[in-house]
C-alpha positions as CSV (number, residue, x, y, z in Angstrom):
1,X,0.0,0.0,0.0
2,X,2.9,2.3,0.7
3,X,4.4,1.8,-2.8
4,X,0.9,2.1,-4.4
5,X,0.2,5.3,-2.5
6,X,3.6,6.7,-3.5
7,X,2.9,6.0,-7.2
8,X,-0.5,7.6,-7.0
9,X,1.0,10.8,-5.6
10,X,3.6,10.8,-8.4
11,X,0.8,10.2,-10.9
12,X,-1.1,13.1,-9.5
13,X,1.9,15.4,-9.7
14,X,2.4,14.4,-13.3
15,X,-1.2,15.2,-14.1
16,X,-0.9,18.6,-12.5
17,X,2.4,19.6,-14.2
18,X,2.5,17.8,-17.6
19,X,0.3,19.5,-20.3
20,X,0.1,16.6,-22.7
21,X,-1.2,14.4,-19.8
22,X,-3.8,17.0,-19.0
23,X,-4.9,17.2,-22.7
24,X,-5.4,13.4,-22.7
25,X,-7.2,13.5,-19.4
26,X,-5.1,10.5,-18.2
27,X,-6.1,9.7,-14.6
28,X,-3.3,9.6,-12.0
29,X,-4.3,6.0,-11.1
30,X,-3.5,4.9,-14.7
31,X,-0.2,6.8,-14.6
32,X,0.6,5.2,-11.3
33,X,-0.2,1.7,-12.7
34,X,2.0,2.3,-15.7
35,X,4.9,3.4,-13.4
36,X,4.3,0.4,-11.3
37,X,4.4,-1.8,-14.4
38,X,7.7,-0.2,-15.5
39,X,9.4,-0.2,-12.2
40,X,7.9,-3.4,-10.7
41,X,8.8,-7.1,-11.0
42,X,7.5,-7.3,-14.5
43,X,9.6,-4.3,-15.6
44,X,12.9,-3.0,-14.2
45,X,12.4,-4.7,-10.8
46,X,13.1,-1.6,-8.8
47,X,9.9,-1.8,-6.7
48,X,9.7,-5.1,-4.8
49,X,5.9,-5.6,-5.0
50,X,4.5,-8.7,-3.4
51,X,3.9,-11.7,-5.6
52,X,0.2,-11.5,-4.7
53,X,-0.2,-8.0,-6.3
54,X,-2.6,-9.3,-8.9
55,X,-4.9,-10.8,-6.2
56,X,-5.3,-7.3,-4.7
57,X,-7.5,-6.4,-7.7
58,X,-9.9,-9.2,-6.8
59,X,-10.2,-8.0,-3.3
60,X,-10.7,-4.4,-4.3
61,X,-13.4,-5.1,-6.9
62,X,-15.3,-6.9,-4.1
63,X,-15.1,-3.7,-2.1
64,X,-16.2,-1.6,-5.1
65,X,-19.3,-3.8,-5.7
66,X,-20.1,-3.7,-1.9
67,X,-20.5,0.0,-2.2
68,X,-23.0,0.0,-5.1
69,X,-26.2,-0.8,-3.3
70,X,-25.6,2.0,-0.8
71,X,-24.5,4.6,-3.4
72,X,-27.1,4.1,-6.2
73,X,-29.7,6.8,-6.8
74,X,-33.4,6.1,-6.5
75,X,-35.9,6.7,-9.2
76,X,-39.4,5.5,-10.1
77,X,-40.0,3.2,-13.1
78,X,-42.4,5.8,-14.5
79,X,-39.7,8.4,-14.5
80,X,-37.2,6.1,-16.2
81,X,-39.6,5.1,-18.9
82,X,-41.1,8.5,-19.7
83,X,-37.9,10.6,-19.4
84,X,-34.9,8.5,-20.3
85,X,-36.3,5.5,-22.3
86,X,-34.2,6.2,-25.4
87,X,-31.0,6.7,-23.3
88,X,-31.7,3.4,-21.5
89,X,-32.1,1.5,-24.8
90,X,-29.0,3.2,-26.2
91,X,-26.8,2.4,-23.2
92,X,-28.2,-1.2,-22.9
93,X,-27.5,-1.8,-26.6
94,X,-24.0,-0.5,-26.1
95,X,-23.3,-3.1,-23.5
96,X,-25.1,-6.1,-25.1
97,X,-23.8,-5.6,-28.6
98,X,-20.2,-5.2,-27.5
99,X,-20.3,-8.4,-25.5
100,X,-22.3,-10.3,-28.1
101,X,-20.4,-9.3,-31.3
102,X,-16.9,-9.5,-29.8
103,X,-17.7,-12.7,-27.9
104,X,-19.0,-14.5,-31.0
105,X,-16.1,-13.2,-33.1
106,X,-13.7,-14.8,-30.5
107,X,-15.5,-18.1,-30.8
108,X,-16.1,-18.3,-34.6
109,X,-13.2,-16.2,-36.0
110,X,-10.3,-15.8,-33.6
111,X,-10.6,-19.5,-32.4
112,X,-10.5,-20.6,-36.1
113,X,-7.4,-18.5,-37.0
114,X,-5.6,-19.2,-33.7
115,X,-6.9,-22.6,-32.5
116,X,-4.9,-22.5,-29.2
117,X,-6.8,-19.4,-28.0
118,X,-9.3,-19.7,-25.2
119,X,-12.8,-19.6,-26.4
120,X,-13.4,-16.5,-24.2
121,X,-10.6,-14.5,-25.9
122,X,-13.0,-12.3,-27.8
123,X,-14.8,-11.5,-24.6
124,X,-11.6,-9.9,-23.3
125,X,-12.4,-6.8,-25.5
126,X,-15.7,-5.8,-23.8
127,X,-14.1,-6.9,-20.5
128,X,-11.6,-4.1,-20.8
129,X,-13.4,-1.6,-23.1
130,X,-17.0,-1.5,-21.7
131,X,-16.2,-3.0,-18.3
132,X,-12.8,-1.2,-17.6
133,X,-10.2,-2.2,-15.1
134,X,-12.8,-3.2,-12.5
135,X,-14.6,-5.7,-14.7
136,X,-11.1,-7.0,-15.9
137,X,-10.3,-7.7,-12.2
138,X,-13.6,-9.4,-11.6
139,X,-13.6,-11.6,-14.7
140,X,-9.9,-12.2,-14.5
141,X,-10.1,-13.3,-10.9
142,X,-13.0,-15.6,-11.7
143,X,-11.1,-17.4,-14.4
144,X,-8.0,-17.6,-12.2
145,X,-9.9,-19.2,-9.3
146,X,-11.1,-22.1,-11.4
147,X,-9.6,-25.5,-10.7
148,X,-7.6,-27.8,-13.0
149,X,-7.6,-27.4,-16.7
150,X,-10.4,-24.8,-16.6
151,X,-8.1,-22.2,-15.0
152,X,-7.1,-19.4,-17.3
153,X,-4.7,-17.1,-15.5
154,X,-3.9,-15.0,-18.6
155,X,-7.4,-13.6,-18.5
156,X,-6.5,-11.0,-15.9
157,X,-3.5,-9.7,-17.9
158,X,-5.5,-9.6,-21.2
159,X,-8.4,-7.8,-19.6
160,X,-6.2,-5.2,-17.9
161,X,-4.4,-4.7,-21.2
162,X,-7.5,-4.0,-23.2
163,X,-8.8,-1.8,-20.4
164,X,-5.6,0.3,-20.4
165,X,-5.6,0.6,-24.2
166,X,-9.3,1.4,-24.0
167,X,-8.6,4.5,-21.8
168,X,-6.1,5.8,-24.4
169,X,-8.5,5.1,-27.3
170,X,-11.3,6.9,-25.4
171,X,-9.4,10.2,-25.3
172,X,-7.1,10.1,-28.4
173,X,-9.8,8.9,-30.8
174,X,-12.5,10.9,-28.9
175,X,-10.6,14.2,-29.4
176,X,-10.3,13.4,-33.1
177,X,-14.0,12.7,-33.3
178,X,-14.8,16.0,-31.5
179,X,-12.7,17.9,-34.0
180,X,-14.5,16.2,-36.9
181,X,-17.9,16.9,-35.3
182,X,-17.1,20.6,-34.8
183,X,-15.9,20.9,-38.4
184,X,-19.2,19.4,-39.7
185,X,-21.4,21.4,-37.3
186,X,-22.7,18.4,-35.3
187,X,-21.8,20.0,-32.0
188,X,-24.1,22.4,-30.1
189,X,-21.9,23.9,-27.4
190,X,-18.4,23.3,-28.6
191,X,-15.4,24.7,-26.7
192,X,-11.7,24.4,-26.9
193,X,-9.4,22.6,-24.5
194,X,-7.7,25.9,-23.6
195,X,-11.1,27.3,-22.6
196,X,-11.7,24.5,-20.0
197,X,-11.4,25.5,-16.4
198,X,-8.1,24.6,-14.7
199,X,-9.8,22.2,-12.3
200,X,-10.8,20.0,-15.2
201,X,-7.3,20.0,-16.7
202,X,-5.3,19.6,-13.5
203,X,-7.9,17.9,-11.3
204,X,-7.2,20.3,-8.4
205,X,-10.3,22.1,-7.1
206,X,-9.7,25.8,-6.1
207,X,-11.4,27.3,-3.1
208,X,-15.0,28.0,-3.8
209,X,-15.4,25.0,-6.1
210,X,-14.8,22.3,-3.6
211,X,-17.5,19.7,-2.8
212,X,-18.4,18.2,0.5
213,X,-17.8,14.5,1.1
214,X,-21.2,14.0,2.8
215,X,-22.6,15.0,6.2
216,X,-21.2,13.3,9.3
217,X,-23.9,10.9,10.6
218,X,-22.1,9.7,13.7
219,X,-20.3,11.5,16.6
220,X,-16.6,10.9,16.8
221,X,-17.0,10.5,20.5
222,X,-18.5,7.1,19.8
223,X,-17.3,6.0,16.3
224,X,-15.7,8.1,13.6
225,X,-18.0,8.8,10.6
226,X,-15.5,7.2,8.1
227,X,-14.8,4.3,10.4
228,X,-18.6,3.5,10.5
229,X,-18.9,3.6,6.7
230,X,-15.7,1.7,6.1
231,X,-16.9,-1.0,8.4
232,X,-20.2,-1.3,6.5
233,X,-18.4,-1.7,3.2
234,X,-15.8,-4.2,4.5
235,X,-18.5,-6.2,6.3
236,X,-20.5,-6.5,3.1
237,X,-17.5,-7.6,1.2
238,X,-16.8,-10.2,3.9
239,X,-20.4,-11.5,3.7
240,X,-19.9,-11.8,-0.1
241,X,-16.7,-13.8,0.5
242,X,-18.5,-16.1,3.0
243,X,-21.4,-16.6,0.6
244,X,-19.0,-17.5,-2.2
245,X,-17.1,-20.0,-0.1
246,X,-20.4,-21.5,1.2
247,X,-21.7,-22.0,-2.4
248,X,-18.4,-23.6,-3.5
249,X,-18.4,-26.0,-0.5
250,X,-22.0,-27.0,-1.1
251,X,-21.4,-27.6,-4.8
252,X,-18.3,-29.7,-4.2
253,X,-20.6,-32.5,-3.1
254,X,-22.6,-32.4,-6.3
255,X,-22.0,-34.4,-9.5
256,X,-20.0,-32.9,-12.4
257,X,-20.1,-30.3,-13.9
258,X,-21.8,-28.6,-11.0
259,X,-19.1,-29.7,-8.4
260,X,-16.8,-27.0,-9.8
261,X,-19.3,-24.1,-9.6
262,X,-18.0,-21.1,-7.8
263,X,-19.8,-17.7,-7.6
264,X,-17.5,-14.7,-7.9
265,X,-16.9,-12.8,-4.6
266,X,-17.8,-9.5,-6.1
267,X,-21.2,-10.6,-7.3
268,X,-21.9,-12.2,-3.9
269,X,-20.9,-8.9,-2.2
270,X,-23.4,-7.0,-4.4
271,X,-26.2,-9.4,-3.4
272,X,-25.2,-9.2,0.3
273,X,-25.2,-5.4,0.0
274,X,-28.7,-5.4,-1.5
275,X,-29.9,-7.5,1.4
276,X,-28.2,-5.4,4.1
277,X,-29.5,-2.2,2.4
278,X,-33.0,-3.6,2.6
279,X,-32.5,-4.5,6.2
280,X,-31.2,-0.9,6.9
281,X,-34.3,0.5,5.2
282,X,-36.6,-1.5,7.3
283,X,-34.8,-0.6,10.6
284,X,-34.3,3.1,9.7
285,X,-30.5,2.6,9.8
286,X,-30.4,4.1,6.3
287,X,-30.9,7.5,7.8
288,X,-27.3,7.3,9.2
289,X,-25.7,5.9,6.0
290,X,-24.2,8.7,3.9
291,X,-24.7,8.1,0.1
292,X,-21.9,10.5,-0.7
293,X,-19.4,9.0,1.7
294,X,-20.0,5.4,0.4
295,X,-19.7,6.6,-3.1
296,X,-16.4,8.3,-2.4
297,X,-15.1,5.1,-0.8
298,X,-16.0,3.2,-3.9
299,X,-14.0,5.7,-5.9
300,X,-11.1,5.3,-3.5
301,X,-11.0,1.5,-4.0
302,X,-11.3,2.0,-7.7
303,X,-8.2,4.3,-7.8
304,X,-6.1,1.6,-6.0
305,X,-7.7,-1.1,-8.2
306,X,-6.6,0.5,-11.4
307,X,-3.1,1.1,-10.0
308,X,-2.4,-2.4,-8.8
309,X,-4.3,-3.9,-11.8
310,X,-2.1,-2.2,-14.4
311,X,1.0,-2.7,-12.4
312,X,0.4,-6.5,-12.3
313,X,0.1,-6.9,-16.0
314,X,2.4,-9.6,-17.2
315,X,4.4,-8.4,-20.1
316,X,5.3,-11.9,-21.2
317,X,1.6,-12.7,-21.6
318,X,1.0,-9.6,-23.7
319,X,4.0,-10.6,-25.9
320,X,2.7,-14.1,-26.2
321,X,-0.7,-12.9,-27.5
322,X,0.5,-9.8,-29.3
323,X,-0.9,-10.6,-32.8
324,X,-4.4,-11.8,-31.9
325,X,-4.5,-9.1,-29.2
326,X,-3.7,-6.4,-31.7
327,X,-6.3,-7.7,-34.2
328,X,-8.8,-7.9,-31.3
329,X,-8.3,-4.3,-30.3
330,X,-8.4,-3.0,-33.9
331,X,-11.6,-4.9,-34.6
332,X,-13.1,-3.9,-31.3
333,X,-12.4,-0.2,-31.9
334,X,-14.3,-0.4,-35.2
335,X,-17.2,-2.3,-33.7
336,X,-17.6,0.1,-30.8
337,X,-17.3,3.1,-33.1
338,X,-20.2,1.7,-35.2
339,X,-22.4,0.9,-32.2
340,X,-21.7,4.3,-30.6
341,X,-22.5,6.6,-33.5
342,X,-25.0,4.5,-35.5
343,X,-27.4,4.0,-32.6
344,X,-26.5,7.4,-31.0
345,X,-27.8,9.3,-34.0
346,X,-31.0,7.3,-34.1
347,X,-31.9,7.1,-30.4
348,X,-31.1,10.8,-29.5
349,X,-33.6,13.2,-31.0
350,X,-31.6,16.1,-29.7
351,X,-27.9,16.5,-28.7
352,X,-27.0,13.2,-30.4
353,X,-23.3,14.1,-30.8
354,X,-23.0,15.1,-27.1
355,X,-24.6,11.9,-26.0
356,X,-22.6,9.8,-28.4
357,X,-19.2,11.3,-27.5
358,X,-20.0,10.7,-23.8
359,X,-20.8,7.0,-24.7
360,X,-17.6,6.6,-26.7
361,X,-15.6,7.6,-23.7
362,X,-17.6,5.4,-21.4
363,X,-17.7,2.3,-23.7
364,X,-14.0,2.3,-24.5
365,X,-12.5,3.7,-21.4
366,X,-14.2,4.7,-18.2
367,X,-17.1,6.8,-17.0
368,X,-14.5,9.5,-16.1
369,X,-13.3,9.5,-19.7
370,X,-16.9,9.9,-21.0
371,X,-17.4,12.9,-18.6
372,X,-14.2,14.5,-19.7
373,X,-15.2,14.4,-23.4
374,X,-18.7,15.5,-22.5
375,X,-17.4,18.6,-20.7
376,X,-15.4,19.6,-23.8
377,X,-18.5,19.6,-26.1
378,X,-21.0,20.6,-23.4
379,X,-19.1,22.6,-20.7
380,X,-22.3,23.8,-19.0
381,X,-24.1,20.4,-19.2
382,X,-27.1,21.8,-21.1
383,X,-27.7,18.6,-22.9
384,X,-28.6,16.8,-19.6
385,X,-26.7,13.8,-20.8
386,X,-25.3,13.0,-17.3
387,X,-28.7,13.5,-15.7
388,X,-30.4,11.1,-18.1
389,X,-27.6,8.6,-17.8
390,X,-27.8,8.5,-14.0
391,X,-31.4,7.4,-14.3
392,X,-31.0,5.1,-17.3
393,X,-28.2,3.1,-15.7
394,X,-30.4,2.0,-12.8
395,X,-32.1,-0.9,-14.8
396,X,-28.8,-1.5,-16.7
397,X,-26.6,-2.2,-13.6
398,X,-28.3,-5.5,-12.6
399,X,-28.0,-6.8,-16.2
400,X,-24.3,-5.8,-16.3
401,X,-23.6,-7.5,-13.0
402,X,-25.4,-10.7,-14.0
403,X,-23.5,-10.7,-17.3
404,X,-20.1,-10.2,-15.6
405,X,-20.9,-13.1,-13.3
406,X,-22.1,-15.5,-16.0
407,X,-19.3,-14.9,-18.6
408,X,-16.6,-17.0,-16.8
409,X,-19.1,-19.6,-15.8
410,X,-20.6,-19.8,-19.3
411,X,-17.4,-20.1,-21.2
412,X,-15.9,-22.7,-18.9
413,X,-19.1,-24.8,-19.0
414,X,-19.1,-24.7,-22.8
415,X,-22.2,-22.5,-23.4
416,X,-20.4,-19.2,-23.9
417,X,-21.7,-18.9,-27.5
418,X,-25.3,-19.4,-26.2
419,X,-24.8,-16.5,-23.8
420,X,-23.4,-14.2,-26.5
421,X,-26.3,-15.1,-28.9
422,X,-28.8,-14.2,-26.0
423,X,-27.1,-10.8,-25.8
424,X,-27.7,-10.3,-29.5
425,X,-31.3,-11.5,-29.3
426,X,-31.9,-9.1,-26.4
427,X,-30.4,-6.3,-28.5
428,X,-32.8,-7.1,-31.3
429,X,-35.7,-6.9,-28.9
430,X,-34.5,-3.5,-27.7
431,X,-34.4,-2.2,-31.2
432,X,-37.9,-3.3,-31.9
433,X,-39.0,-1.8,-28.6
434,X,-37.5,1.6,-29.6
435,X,-39.6,1.5,-32.8
436,X,-42.7,0.6,-30.9
437,X,-42.2,3.4,-28.4
438,X,-41.2,5.8,-31.2
439,X,-37.8,6.4,-29.7
440,X,-36.1,5.6,-33.0
441,X,-35.5,8.6,-35.2
442,X,-34.3,8.2,-38.8
443,X,-31.3,10.3,-39.7
444,X,-32.1,13.4,-41.7
445,X,-29.7,15.1,-44.0
446,X,-27.6,17.7,-42.2
447,X,-28.8,16.4,-38.8
């Protein structure tokens, strides 16, 4: 933790001082991870990281998922349907099509060209692009924890690699797309990087623009506010671990293939969090749980997750897979570009470019990348993209978590193709729904 913290501080200093890093909106956690990769055991060997560094990502992702039930916003089904239906369909399609198309390409194309590849190789693209480093840690740890010949330890490195490349693609390609959109008059509120406020470029908030981290709900004379909230998150993650172990032990007494079933700790932590949140609601404990504090804790764990995840990438594995990995990324960029802008223009009656560029940053890199691109084209947030996304993501989150949970199980059980076809079938249903609800808008000339 000392080394990781030092790298994070150096990464932040680089973000504050180096202009090109500011222009690319590279987060300090990614810089720290790259420094750790270069200086750690898989690089120059100057930093003596523990040999268990890659397992830290699996622990941290469980903590991140433990925060989600307590940090999610509330909204009625009516509000979601009437206000953000098109955004919901668009965002859901972005997830399902990326998984379905790339997963099936991995099975039917990449596996044919390179027979030695794991059948889940194609799924490593959405693992890193759509999912990011967190999903890469979740799916990578799930594959690594399998027993016998089913174990695929390379999944963690491949997922972290595509996630890292995805962050770079999000900004580099995103900035080129913005310049193209401005030149062809597709943007509504375009600005220039030099016009962005300093806090967006450096990430340092000046006085007068600083946010609170949530109201203190406990007196420090009894228990510190942050101690109370940390205890909740770690307790939920512990319950998730206990549930995962219990399921594994129970299934060990069953007949094959069910005797090897193991639920990921992160998904069990999410379920445990939902149950505990419901209990808190019934007993009025929720009044003393700060939404903002839990959300910040989730961001804290994510920063360390990205750092140790990137630092634990095994260069030898990347070299071993370099050709199919390069082809996978190039094909993935084209597929995601098509999904983003084809459906973005047709499911956004207004501000389609602002919503699409946000989605590009999100679906290739991270939510932070999407926000960074959105702030360039819509500095005052007049398009309400983020507001609509916050509501639209509520019904998407359970589908995403279920999918992340099922991917390792499905591919190791031999029905990965079926799961990917289901994603495409669900996508077709969503397109038909958008027509039925009149959310689909044909592209007009000069739109």
